[in-house]
N, C-alpha and C positions, 0 to 999 in steps of 0.2 A: 730460135735459141731460148727465148724467154719461156716458151711453153715447156721445153725440156727441163729448164732450170726449175720451174714451178712444180713439174711432175716429180723431179728428184727430191726437191725440198719437202713436198707433201708426203712422199713415201718415207723419207727419213724421219719426219716428225711422227708419223704413224708407227714406225718401227720402234723408235725410242719410247714412245708412249706404251706400246704393247709390252716391251721388255720390262719397263718399270712396273706395269700392272702385274705381270707374272711374278716378279720378285717380291712385291709387297702384298700380293693377294693372300699368301699363306701366313702372313704375320712375320714378325721378327723372331728368328729361331736362335739368335745368339744368346739370349738370356731366358732362363726358365720363367714361366709365368709366376707372378707374385700372388700369394694367397692373401685374401683380405682378412686380417685378424678381426675377430668379433670382440669389440670393446664393450664390456658390461656398462650398463647405465650407472651413473653415480648414485650412491646410496644417499637418500635424503632422510635426514633425521627429523622426526616429527617435532613440531614446536609444542612445548608443554602448554597445556591449557591453563588459563588464568583460574585461580581458585574461585569457586562459586561462593558469593557472599549473599546472604539473605538480606532483602531490603529491610530497612529499619521499620519497626511497626509505626503505624500512623497513630497520632494522639487521638484519644477517644473524644468524640464530639458530645458535649454535654446536652442532655435532653432538657430543654426548657419548656415547661408547660405554657401553652398559649392560652391566654385569657380571652374569652370571647369579647368581641366588640359590643359595646352597649349603645343603644339608641333610645332616646326618650321621645315618645309619641307626641307630636305637635298637632295643632288644629289643621284639619284637612288631610291628615295622613290616613293611609289605608294599608292593608297587607300588600296590595299590589304595588303601590308607590314605594314602600320601604323595600320590598323584595327586589324591585327593579333597580333601586338606588344601589343596593349592595350585591346585585348579580346573583340572587338566589331564587329558588322556587317559592311561591307563596305558601304551598302546603308544607314545605320543608321549614320555613321560617315559623309558621304557626306550630308545627309539631315540636320544634326545638324549644319553644316557649310554653309548651303544654296548653295551647289555646286552639280554638276552632276558627276557621276563616269565615264561618257563618255568622259569628257575633262581631259587632263593630268594636273597634279599638277605643279605649278611653284615653283622653289627653292626659299626659303626665306619666303614663305607664312606661316602664323601662323594658325594652325588648333586648334579648341577647341575639346577636347575629352569629350564625354558625361560623367557626374559625376557618374552615376550608373555603368559605366564600367571601370572607371579610376582605376589603380592599385596603 
């Protein structure tokens, strides 16, 4: 009896399921399908640009003439020692002072050190 009951119950479930599938497989016919209206995108107004303002002119930098550094020759000095002290080339130091590196320096002579090399 149990077997018969299970068989009938199983067949009933399958039958109910089959009828439900047939009814709903075609969709619901009681209402017409709704059309999806196309909603236009919202209109975005451009943000007005900030007015362009020219930067304020920079103040002029005054040109200040640079005086050359002066050095007075002391006992034991040479073009090499003085040039090394101020970080310049010996030939450049001599040429700036209209001198020759072949002639010895005289004590008390004032030399001008080129401005670009003066420390």
